[in-house]
C-alpha positions as protocol buffer text, in pm:
chain_id: "A"
residue {
  index: 1
  type: MET
  ca { x: 616 y: -2007 z: -827 }
}
residue {
  index: 2
  type: GLN
  ca { x: 658 y: -2146 z: -1229 }
}
residue {
  index: 3
  type: ALA
  ca { x: 336 y: -2279 z: -1376 }
}
residue {
  index: 4
  type: ALA
  ca { x: 415 y: -2635 z: -1281 }
}
residue {
  index: 5
  type: SER
  ca { x: 464 y: -2570 z: -925 }
}
residue {
  index: 6
  type: ARG
  ca { x: 157 y: -2336 z: -911 }
}
residue {
  index: 7
  type: GLU
  ca { x: -59 y: -2623 z: -1071 }
}
residue {
  index: 8
  type: SER
  ca { x: 103 y: -2875 z: -800 }
}
residue {
  index: 9
  type: TYR
  ca { x: 26 y: -2624 z: -520 }
}
residue {
  index: 10
  type: LYS
  ca { x: -348 y: -2532 z: -636 }
}
residue {
  index: 11
  type: VAL
  ca { x: -434 y: -2920 z: -600 }
}
residue {
  index: 12
  type: ALA
  ca { x: -298 y: -2964 z: -266 }
}
residue {
  index: 13
  type: ALA
  ca { x: -462 y: -2620 z: -152 }
}
residue {
  index: 14
  type: GLU
  ca { x: -795 y: -2760 z: -304 }
}
residue {
  index: 15
  type: HIS
  ca { x: -733 y: -3064 z: -69 }
}
residue {
  index: 16
  type: LEU
  ca { x: -686 y: -2873 z: 208 }
}
residue {
  index: 17
  type: ASP
  ca { x: -1016 y: -2635 z: 158 }
}
residue {
  index: 18
  type: ALA
  ca { x: -1216 y: -2969 z: 120 }
}
residue {
  index: 19
  type: TYR
  ca { x: -1028 y: -3108 z: 446 }
}
residue {
  index: 20
  type: ALA
  ca { x: -1114 y: -2796 z: 630 }
}
residue {
  index: 21
  type: ARG
  ca { x: -1496 y: -2809 z: 544 }
}
residue {
  index: 22
  type: SER
  ca { x: -1540 y: -3117 z: 745 }
}
residue {
  index: 23
  type: ALA
  ca { x: -1289 y: -3109 z: 1001 }
}
residue {
  index: 24
  type: ASP
  ca { x: -1324 y: -2944 z: 1351 }
}
residue {
  index: 25
  type: PRO
  ca { x: -1131 y: -2628 z: 1386 }
}
residue {
  index: 26
  type: VAL
  ca { x: -921 y: -2718 z: 1655 }
}
residue {
  index: 27
  type: ALA
  ca { x: -817 y: -3021 z: 1434 }
}
residue {
  index: 28
  type: VAL
  ca { x: -727 y: -2788 z: 1132 }
}
residue {
  index: 29
  type: ALA
  ca { x: -510 y: -2624 z: 1378 }
}
residue {
  index: 30
  type: HIS
  ca { x: -329 y: -2928 z: 1461 }
}
residue {
  index: 31
  type: THR
  ca { x: -262 y: -3003 z: 1120 }
}
residue {
  index: 32
  type: ALA
  ca { x: -151 y: -2654 z: 1038 }
}
residue {
  index: 33
  type: ASN
  ca { x: 112 y: -2682 z: 1275 }
}
residue {
  index: 34
  type: ASP
  ca { x: 228 y: -3032 z: 1196 }
}
residue {
  index: 35
  type: LEU
  ca { x: 241 y: -2882 z: 822 }
}
residue {
  index: 36
  type: LEU
  ca { x: 461 y: -2589 z: 929 }
}
residue {
  index: 37
  type: ALA
  ca { x: 657 y: -2794 z: 1125 }
}
residue {
  index: 38
  type: VAL
  ca { x: 744 y: -3022 z: 817 }
}
residue {
  index: 39
  type: ALA
  ca { x: 800 y: -2684 z: 628 }
}
residue {
  index: 40
  type: GLY
  ca { x: 1059 y: -2627 z: 894 }
}
residue {
  index: 41
  type: LEU
  ca { x: 1232 y: -2953 z: 840 }
}
residue {
  index: 42
  type: LEU
  ca { x: 1244 y: -2877 z: 477 }
}
residue {
  index: 43
  type: ARG
  ca { x: 1402 y: -2561 z: 516 }
}
residue {
  index: 44
  type: ARG
  ca { x: 1661 y: -2731 z: 722 }
}
residue {
  index: 45
  type: GLU
  ca { x: 1742 y: -3035 z: 480 }
}
residue {
  index: 46
  type: PRO
  ca { x: 1818 y: -2923 z: 165 }
}
residue {
  index: 47
  type: ARG
  ca { x: 1853 y: -3312 z: 53 }
}
residue {
  index: 48
  type: LEU
  ca { x: 1507 y: -3401 z: 166 }
}
residue {
  index: 49
  type: ARG
  ca { x: 1404 y: -3091 z: -33 }
}
residue {
  index: 50
  type: ARG
  ca { x: 1590 y: -3199 z: -334 }
}
residue {
  index: 51
  type: ALA
  ca { x: 1459 y: -3580 z: -297 }
}
residue {
  index: 52
  type: LEU
  ca { x: 1096 y: -3517 z: -243 }
}
residue {
  index: 53
  type: SER
  ca { x: 1079 y: -3255 z: -549 }
}
residue {
  index: 54
  type: ASP
  ca { x: 1302 y: -3502 z: -757 }
}
residue {
  index: 55
  type: PRO
  ca { x: 1158 y: -3519 z: -1137 }
}
residue {
  index: 56
  type: ALA
  ca { x: 1344 y: -3847 z: -1177 }
}
residue {
  index: 57
  type: ARG
  ca { x: 1110 y: -4005 z: -912 }
}
residue {
  index: 58
  type: SER
  ca { x: 741 y: -4061 z: -986 }
}
residue {
  index: 59
  type: GLY
  ca { x: 483 y: -3904 z: -754 }
}
residue {
  index: 60
  type: ALA
  ca { x: 366 y: -4180 z: -584 }
}
residue {
  index: 61
  type: ASP
  ca { x: 728 y: -4294 z: -491 }
}
residue {
  index: 62
  type: ARG
  ca { x: 789 y: -3933 z: -376 }
}
residue {
  index: 63
  type: ALA
  ca { x: 491 y: -3963 z: -130 }
}
residue {
  index: 64
  type: GLY
  ca { x: 576 y: -4320 z: -29 }
}
residue {
  index: 65
  type: LEU
  ca { x: 887 y: -4186 z: 82 }
}
residue {
  index: 66
  type: LEU
  ca { x: 755 y: -3894 z: 296 }
}
residue {
  index: 67
  type: GLY
  ca { x: 516 y: -4171 z: 444 }
}
residue {
  index: 68
  type: GLU
  ca { x: 790 y: -4363 z: 563 }
}
residue {
  index: 69
  type: MET
  ca { x: 982 y: -4079 z: 716 }
}
residue {
  index: 70
  type: LEU
  ca { x: 650 y: -3893 z: 889 }
}
residue {
  index: 71
  type: ARG
  ca { x: 417 y: -4154 z: 921 }
}
residue {
  index: 72
  type: GLY
  ca { x: 293 y: -4175 z: 1330 }
}
residue {
  index: 73
  type: LYS
  ca { x: 497 y: -3842 z: 1370 }
}
residue {
  index: 74
  type: ILE
  ca { x: 252 y: -3638 z: 1224 }
}
residue {
  index: 75
  type: SER
  ca { x: -160 y: -3632 z: 1184 }
}
residue {
  index: 76
  type: GLU
  ca { x: -295 y: -3841 z: 937 }
}
residue {
  index: 77
  type: GLY
  ca { x: -469 y: -3477 z: 794 }
}
residue {
  index: 78
  type: ALA
  ca { x: -132 y: -3339 z: 742 }
}
residue {
  index: 79
  type: LEU
  ca { x: 36 y: -3655 z: 583 }
}
residue {
  index: 80
  type: ASP
  ca { x: -246 y: -3672 z: 334 }
}
residue {
  index: 81
  type: LEU
  ca { x: -206 y: -3308 z: 275 }
}
residue {
  index: 82
  type: LEU
  ca { x: 146 y: -3305 z: 224 }
}
residue {
  index: 83
  type: ALA
  ca { x: 151 y: -3659 z: 21 }
}
residue {
  index: 84
  type: SER
  ca { x: -56 y: -3449 z: -243 }
}
residue {
  index: 85
  type: LEU
  ca { x: 191 y: -3172 z: -240 }
}
residue {
  index: 86
  type: VAL
  ca { x: 512 y: -3371 z: -299 }
}
residue {
  index: 87
  type: SER
  ca { x: 318 y: -3580 z: -557 }
}
residue {
  index: 88
  type: GLY
  ca { x: 287 y: -3294 z: -812 }
}
residue {
  index: 89
  type: ARG
  ca { x: 566 y: -3143 z: -1014 }
}
residue {
  index: 90
  type: TRP
  ca { x: 794 y: -2884 z: -877 }
}
residue {
  index: 91
  type: SER
  ca { x: 998 y: -2660 z: -1078 }
}
residue {
  index: 92
  type: ALA
  ca { x: 1270 y: -2613 z: -797 }
}
residue {
  index: 93
  type: PRO
  ca { x: 1310 y: -2773 z: -465 }
}
residue {
  index: 94
  type: SER
  ca { x: 1281 y: -2431 z: -307 }
}
residue {
  index: 95
  type: GLN
  ca { x: 934 y: -2414 z: -490 }
}
residue {
  index: 96
  type: LEU
  ca { x: 821 y: -2717 z: -279 }
}
residue {
  index: 97
  type: LEU
  ca { x: 932 y: -2554 z: 31 }
}
residue {
  index: 98
  type: ASP
  ca { x: 729 y: -2231 z: -40 }
}
residue {
  index: 99
  type: GLY
  ca { x: 455 y: -2461 z: -135 }
}
residue {
  index: 100
  type: ALA
  ca { x: 439 y: -2656 z: 232 }
}
residue {
  index: 101
  type: GLU
  ca { x: 488 y: -2318 z: 413 }
}
residue {
  index: 102
  type: ARG
  ca { x: 197 y: -2159 z: 200 }
}
residue {
  index: 103
  type: LEU
  ca { x: 5 y: -2465 z: 274 }
}
residue {
  index: 104
  type: GLY
  ca { x: 65 y: -2440 z: 638 }
}
residue {
  index: 105
  type: VAL
  ca { x: -43 y: -2055 z: 670 }
}
residue {
  index: 106
  type: GLU
  ca { x: -347 y: -2177 z: 450 }
}
residue {
  index: 107
  type: ALA
  ca { x: -444 y: -2413 z: 722 }
}
residue {
  index: 108
  type: VAL
  ca { x: -412 y: -2157 z: 1039 }
}
residue {
  index: 109
  type: LEU
  ca { x: -593 y: -1903 z: 846 }
}
residue {
  index: 110
  type: ALA
  ca { x: -892 y: -2198 z: 737 }
}
residue {
  index: 111
  type: SER
  ca { x: -862 y: -2289 z: 1152 }
}
residue {
  index: 112
  type: VAL
  ca { x: -943 y: -1942 z: 1227 }
}
residue {
  index: 113
  type: GLU
  ca { x: -1182 y: -1904 z: 939 }
}
residue {
  index: 114
  type: ALA
  ca { x: -1368 y: -2182 z: 1086 }
}
residue {
  index: 115
  type: ALA
  ca { x: -1387 y: -2059 z: 1435 }
}
residue {
  index: 116
  type: GLY
  ca { x: -1505 y: -1704 z: 1304 }
}
residue {
  index: 117
  type: ASP
  ca { x: -1178 y: -1523 z: 1429 }
}
residue {
  index: 118
  type: LEU
  ca { x: -1004 y: -1441 z: 1061 }
}
residue {
  index: 119
  type: GLY
  ca { x: -1088 y: -1066 z: 1068 }
}
residue {
  index: 120
  type: GLU
  ca { x: -944 y: -1057 z: 1400 }
}
residue {
  index: 121
  type: VAL
  ca { x: -657 y: -1222 z: 1331 }
}
residue {
  index: 122
  type: GLU
  ca { x: -614 y: -1033 z: 1023 }
}
residue {
  index: 123
  type: ASP
  ca { x: -624 y: -705 z: 1214 }
}
residue {
  index: 124
  type: GLU
  ca { x: -397 y: -847 z: 1486 }
}
residue {
  index: 125
  type: LEU
  ca { x: -146 y: -929 z: 1254 }
}
residue {
  index: 126
  type: PHE
  ca { x: -143 y: -556 z: 1107 }
}
residue {
  index: 127
  type: ARG
  ca { x: -167 y: -417 z: 1456 }
}
residue {
  index: 128
  type: PHE
  ca { x: 140 y: -565 z: 1549 }
}
residue {
  index: 129
  type: GLY
  ca { x: 330 y: -476 z: 1250 }
}
residue {
  index: 130
  type: GLN
  ca { x: 224 y: -132 z: 1315 }
}
residue {
  index: 131
  type: VAL
  ca { x: 412 y: -174 z: 1669 }
}
residue {
  index: 132
  type: VAL
  ca { x: 706 y: -333 z: 1566 }
}
residue {
  index: 133
  type: ALA
  ca { x: 749 y: -47 z: 1297 }
}
residue {
  index: 134
  type: GLY
  ca { x: 717 y: 235 z: 1548 }
}
residue {
  index: 135
  type: GLN
  ca { x: 1018 y: 70 z: 1769 }
}
residue {
  index: 136
  type: PRO
  ca { x: 1331 y: 74 z: 1600 }
}
residue {
  index: 137
  type: GLY
  ca { x: 1477 y: -154 z: 1854 }
}
residue {
  index: 138
  type: LEU
  ca { x: 1246 y: -410 z: 1835 }
}
residue {
  index: 139
  type: SER
  ca { x: 1223 y: -410 z: 1503 }
}
residue {
  index: 140
  type: ALA
  ca { x: 1609 y: -437 z: 1474 }
}
residue {
  index: 141
  type: VAL
  ca { x: 1568 y: -730 z: 1686 }
}
residue {
  index: 142
  type: LEU
  ca { x: 1300 y: -936 z: 1567 }
}
residue {
  index: 143
  type: SER
  ca { x: 1436 y: -887 z: 1196 }
}
residue {
  index: 144
  type: ASN
  ca { x: 1772 y: -1005 z: 1282 }
}
residue {
  index: 145
  type: PRO
  ca { x: 1843 y: -1352 z: 1087 }
}
residue {
  index: 146
  type: VAL
  ca { x: 2150 y: -1411 z: 1261 }
}
residue {
  index: 147
  type: ALA
  ca { x: 1929 y: -1449 z: 1588 }
}
residue {
  index: 148
  type: PRO
  ca { x: 1769 y: -1814 z: 1596 }
}
residue {
  index: 149
  type: VAL
  ca { x: 1415 y: -1814 z: 1511 }
}
residue {
  index: 150
  type: ASP
  ca { x: 1320 y: -1991 z: 1813 }
}
residue {
  index: 151
  type: GLN
  ca { x: 1480 y: -1709 z: 2022 }
}
residue {
  index: 152
  type: ARG
  ca { x: 1306 y: -1449 z: 1875 }
}
residue {
  index: 153
  type: GLY
  ca { x: 986 y: -1624 z: 1888 }
}
residue {
  index: 154
  type: VAL
  ca { x: 997 y: -1661 z: 2255 }
}
residue {
  index: 155
  type: LEU
  ca { x: 1023 y: -1285 z: 2252 }
}
residue {
  index: 156
  type: VAL
  ca { x: 704 y: -1229 z: 2070 }
}
residue {
  index: 157
  type: GLY
  ca { x: 539 y: -1485 z: 2259 }
}
residue {
  index: 158
  type: GLU
  ca { x: 575 y: -1268 z: 2583 }
}
residue {
  index: 159
  type: LEU
  ca { x: 494 y: -963 z: 2408 }
}
residue {
  index: 160
  type: LEU
  ca { x: 148 y: -1102 z: 2280 }
}
residue {
  index: 161
  type: ALA
  ca { x: 73 y: -1357 z: 2585 }
}
residue {
  index: 162
  type: GLY
  ca { x: -300 y: -1261 z: 2669 }
}
residue {
  index: 163
  type: LYS
  ca { x: -286 y: -989 z: 2402 }
}
residue {
  index: 164
  type: ALA
  ca { x: -326 y: -1190 z: 2044 }
}
residue {
  index: 165
  type: LYS
  ca { x: -479 y: -1521 z: 1928 }
}
residue {
  index: 166
  type: LEU
  ca { x: -244 y: -1828 z: 1916 }
}
residue {
  index: 167
  type: ALA
  ca { x: -303 y: -1829 z: 1579 }
}
residue {
  index: 168
  type: THR
  ca { x: -174 y: -1476 z: 1553 }
}
residue {
  index: 169
  type: VAL
  ca { x: 145 y: -1553 z: 1714 }
}
residue {
  index: 170
  type: ARG
  ca { x: 164 y: -1869 z: 1500 }
}
residue {
  index: 171
  type: LEU
  ca { x: 181 y: -1691 z: 1193 }
}
residue {
  index: 172
  type: ILE
  ca { x: 414 y: -1437 z: 1326 }
}
residue {
  index: 173
  type: GLU
  ca { x: 646 y: -1740 z: 1409 }
}
residue {
  index: 174
  type: VAL
  ca { x: 607 y: -1791 z: 1020 }
}
residue {
  index: 175
  type: ALA
  ca { x: 721 y: -1434 z: 962 }
}
residue {
  index: 176
  type: LEU
  ca { x: 1021 y: -1445 z: 1164 }
}
residue {
  index: 177
  type: ALA
  ca { x: 1172 y: -1732 z: 960 }
}
residue {
  index: 178
  type: GLY
  ca { x: 1116 y: -1527 z: 645 }
}
residue {
  index: 179
  type: PHE
  ca { x: 764 y: -1640 z: 476 }
}
residue {
  index: 180
  type: GLY
  ca { x: 851 y: -1722 z: 121 }
}
residue {
  index: 181
  type: GLY
  ca { x: 1187 y: -1573 z: 129 }
}
residue {
  index: 182
  type: ARG
  ca { x: 1072 y: -1236 z: 230 }
}
residue {
  index: 183
  type: SER
  ca { x: 1219 y: -988 z: 517 }
}
residue {
  index: 184
  type: PHE
  ca { x: 1004 y: -1001 z: 843 }
}
residue {
  index: 185
  type: THR
  ca { x: 822 y: -686 z: 769 }
}
residue {
  index: 186
  type: GLY
  ca { x: 745 y: -843 z: 442 }
}
residue {
  index: 187
  type: SER
  ca { x: 629 y: -1137 z: 542 }
}
residue {
  index: 188
  type: LEU
  ca { x: 395 y: -988 z: 769 }
}
residue {
  index: 189
  type: THR
  ca { x: 247 y: -765 z: 478 }
}
residue {
  index: 190
  type: ARG
  ca { x: 211 y: -1099 z: 289 }
}
residue {
  index: 191
  type: LEU
  ca { x: 31 y: -1278 z: 605 }
}
residue {
  index: 192
  type: VAL
  ca { x: -225 y: -980 z: 638 }
}
residue {
  index: 193
  type: GLU
  ca { x: -288 y: -980 z: 280 }
}
residue {
  index: 194
  type: LEU
  ca { x: -356 y: -1355 z: 267 }
}
residue {
  index: 195
  type: ALA
  ca { x: -568 y: -1345 z: 519 }
}
residue {
  index: 196
  type: ALA
  ca { x: -793 y: -1080 z: 344 }
}
residue {
  index: 197
  type: GLU
  ca { x: -760 y: -1274 z: 32 }
}
residue {
  index: 198
  type: ARG
  ca { x: -914 y: -1554 z: 244 }
}
residue {
  index: 199
  type: ARG
  ca { x: -1223 y: -1331 z: 322 }
}
residue {
  index: 200
  type: ASP
  ca { x: -1210 y: -1233 z: -54 }
}
residue {
  index: 201
  type: ARG
  ca { x: -1093 y: -886 z: 58 }
}
residue {
  index: 202
  type: GLN
  ca { x: -846 y: -674 z: -102 }
}
residue {
  index: 203
  type: VAL
  ca { x: -591 y: -450 z: 128 }
}
residue {
  index: 204
  type: ALA
  ca { x: -603 y: -76 z: 129 }
}
residue {
  index: 205
  type: TYR
  ca { x: -277 y: 83 z: 305 }
}
residue {
  index: 206
  type: VAL
  ca { x: -380 y: 417 z: 405 }
}
residue {
  index: 207
  type: THR
  ca { x: -160 y: 713 z: 551 }
}
residue {
  index: 208
  type: VAL
  ca { x: -300 y: 983 z: 710 }
}
residue {
  index: 209
  type: ALA
  ca { x: -162 y: 1271 z: 947 }
}
residue {
  index: 210
  type: ALA
  ca { x: -454 y: 1231 z: 1199 }
}
residue {
  index: 211
  type: PRO
  ca { x: -674 y: 904 z: 1229 }
}
residue {
  index: 212
  type: LEU
  ca { x: -996 y: 891 z: 1041 }
}
residue {
  index: 213
  type: THR
  ca { x: -1295 y: 865 z: 1246 }
}
residue {
  index: 214
  type: ASP
  ca { x: -1514 y: 534 z: 1174 }
}
residue {
  index: 215
  type: GLU
  ca { x: -1732 y: 696 z: 936 }
}
residue {
  index: 216
  type: GLU
  ca { x: -1442 y: 821 z: 739 }
}
residue {
  index: 217
  type: GLU
  ca { x: -1299 y: 481 z: 711 }
}
residue {
  index: 218
  type: ARG
  ca { x: -1607 y: 337 z: 622 }
}
residue {
  index: 219
  type: ARG
  ca { x: -1678 y: 579 z: 347 }
}
residue {
  index: 220
  type: LEU
  ca { x: -1277 y: 531 z: 218 }
}
residue {
  index: 221
  type: GLY
  ca { x: -1368 y: 168 z: 226 }
}
residue {
  index: 222
  type: ALA
  ca { x: -1703 y: 168 z: 14 }
}
residue {
  index: 223
  type: ARG
  ca { x: -1538 y: 416 z: -228 }
}
residue {
  index: 224
  type: LEU
  ca { x: -1245 y: 176 z: -285 }
}
residue {
  index: 225
  type: SER
  ca { x: -1454 y: -119 z: -285 }
}
residue {
  index: 226
  type: ALA
  ca { x: -1668 y: 21 z: -572 }
}
residue {
  index: 227
  type: MET
  ca { x: -1323 y: 115 z: -775 }
}
residue {
  index: 228
  type: TYR
  ca { x: -1196 y: -254 z: -745 }
}
residue {
  index: 229
  type: GLY
  ca { x: -1508 y: -444 z: -737 }
}
residue {
  index: 230
  type: ARG
  ca { x: -1445 y: -631 z: -421 }
}
residue {
  index: 231
  type: GLU
  ca { x: -1465 y: -562 z: -64 }
}
residue {
  index: 232
  type: VAL
  ca { x: -1155 y: -380 z: 59 }
}
residue {
  index: 233
  type: SER
  ca { x: -1004 y: -414 z: 404 }
}
residue {
  index: 234
  type: VAL
  ca { x: -892 y: -73 z: 526 }
}
residue {
  index: 235
  type: LYS
  ca { x: -560 y: -74 z: 714 }
}
residue {
  index: 236
  type: GLN
  ca { x: -466 y: 238 z: 837 }
}
residue {
  index: 237
  type: THR
  ca { x: -120 y: 401 z: 937 }
}
residue {
  index: 238
  type: VAL
  ca { x: -116 y: 745 z: 1126 }
}
residue {
  index: 239
  type: ASP
  ca { x: 195 y: 942 z: 1027 }
}
residue {
  index: 240
  type: PRO
  ca { x: 220 y: 1303 z: 1138 }
}
residue {
  index: 241
  type: GLU
  ca { x: 488 y: 1371 z: 893 }
}
residue {
  index: 242
  type: VAL
  ca { x: 246 y: 1358 z: 607 }
}
residue {
  index: 243
  type: LEU
  ca { x: 94 y: 1673 z: 751 }
}
residue {
  index: 244
  type: GLY
  ca { x: -243 y: 1610 z: 569 }
}
residue {
  index: 245
  type: GLY
  ca { x: -463 y: 1478 z: 316 }
}
residue {
  index: 246
  type: VAL
  ca { x: -444 y: 1106 z: 232 }
}
residue {
  index: 247
  type: SER
  ca { x: -186 y: 828 z: 73 }
}
residue {
  index: 248
  type: VAL
  ca { x: -380 y: 504 z: -49 }
}
residue {
  index: 249
  type: GLN
  ca { x: -195 y: 203 z: -164 }
}
residue {
  index: 250
  type: VAL
  ca { x: -391 y: -108 z: -312 }
}
residue {
  index: 251
  type: GLY
  ca { x: -152 y: -339 z: -461 }
}
residue {
  index: 252
  type: SER
  ca { x: 62 y: -190 z: -715 }
}
residue {
  index: 253
  type: ASP
  ca { x: -178 y: 128 z: -717 }
}
residue {
  index: 254
  type: LEU
  ca { x: -70 y: 457 z: -509 }
}
residue {
  index: 255
  type: TYR
  ca { x: -296 y: 760 z: -463 }
}
residue {
  index: 256
  type: ASP
  ca { x: -69 y: 1005 z: -286 }
}
residue {
  index: 257
  type: GLY
  ca { x: -287 y: 1299 z: -192 }
}
residue {
  index: 258
  type: THR
  ca { x: -94 y: 1392 z: 88 }
}
residue {
  index: 259
  type: VAL
  ca { x: 55 y: 1752 z: 173 }
}
residue {
  index: 260
  type: LEU
  ca { x: 346 y: 1610 z: 197 }
}
residue {
  index: 261
  type: ARG
  ca { x: 399 y: 1528 z: -156 }
}
residue {
  index: 262
  type: ARG
  ca { x: 203 y: 1827 z: -276 }
}
residue {
  index: 263
  type: LEU
  ca { x: 498 y: 2020 z: -70 }
}
residue {
  index: 264
  type: ASN
  ca { x: 780 y: 1830 z: -202 }
}
residue {
  index: 265
  type: GLU
  ca { x: 656 y: 1882 z: -564 }
}
residue {
  index: 266
  type: THR
  ca { x: 664 y: 2242 z: -528 }
}
residue {
  index: 267
  type: ARG
  ca { x: 986 y: 2219 z: -387 }
}
residue {
  index: 268
  type: ASN
  ca { x: 1124 y: 2036 z: -655 }
}
residue {
  index: 269
  type: ALA
  ca { x: 949 y: 2261 z: -937 }
}
residue {
  index: 270
  type: LEU
  ca { x: 1125 y: 2561 z: -734 }
}
residue {
  index: 271
  type: ALA
  ca { x: 1453 y: 2383 z: -774 }
}
residue {
  index: 272
  type: LYS
  ca { x: 1421 y: 2331 z: -1135 }
}
residue {
  index: 273
  type: ARG
  ca { x: 1369 y: 2735 z: -1181 }
}
């Protein structure tokens, strides 16, 4: 987002945090569903996006237009948050859509945080991404932008019935639609990171040839936390092809100490002789 859009989103996000602190987690979850439903409407209706982000209209005018359309159709909590969102300045209609979608996601995360389930939802999102990555056929189906999102959502619901929290399933549905214009895989990754951020943690993606023990994972997490000055959430991927060692990615930082990397470096050095 550009500066004006970021500031507008920040104001709405602060309102969401204040609302979530005082509301029941179930009510926050309902509000989140309303926010995501309106984000879906904005995705389908470009003319509405333009009208609600039109700089020629005052913020109060845009909020009034929103109220005329949605009052009585969504909760008052959701309407108040959306009014705060559209009252701000937006650099482009697409950024208003991104803001509405992000606000809905943060509301889902706020609801599970209040219920004490945020860490579990974070882990479920990551594990589902791992399952999909390990099954090319499933990945192709869920990532197919031509297939209707609702149809793919039904498949996700069937796969996760009784195995994941409703909030996790709802967030995966957001990923199916391409959260923030990302691919399905990229959307899942971003959702994991947002869940971690809400717990004031940074995500470390760790790739190993064989699973780390709980103690090894704890020590690695503690070392990374000391390096980055904040708690680190370790997400482990087992890939026998790396042969040994460990690869760690935190944001744009990559520490690759795998045997595979060393072999590739040796091969490349020999090829240059």
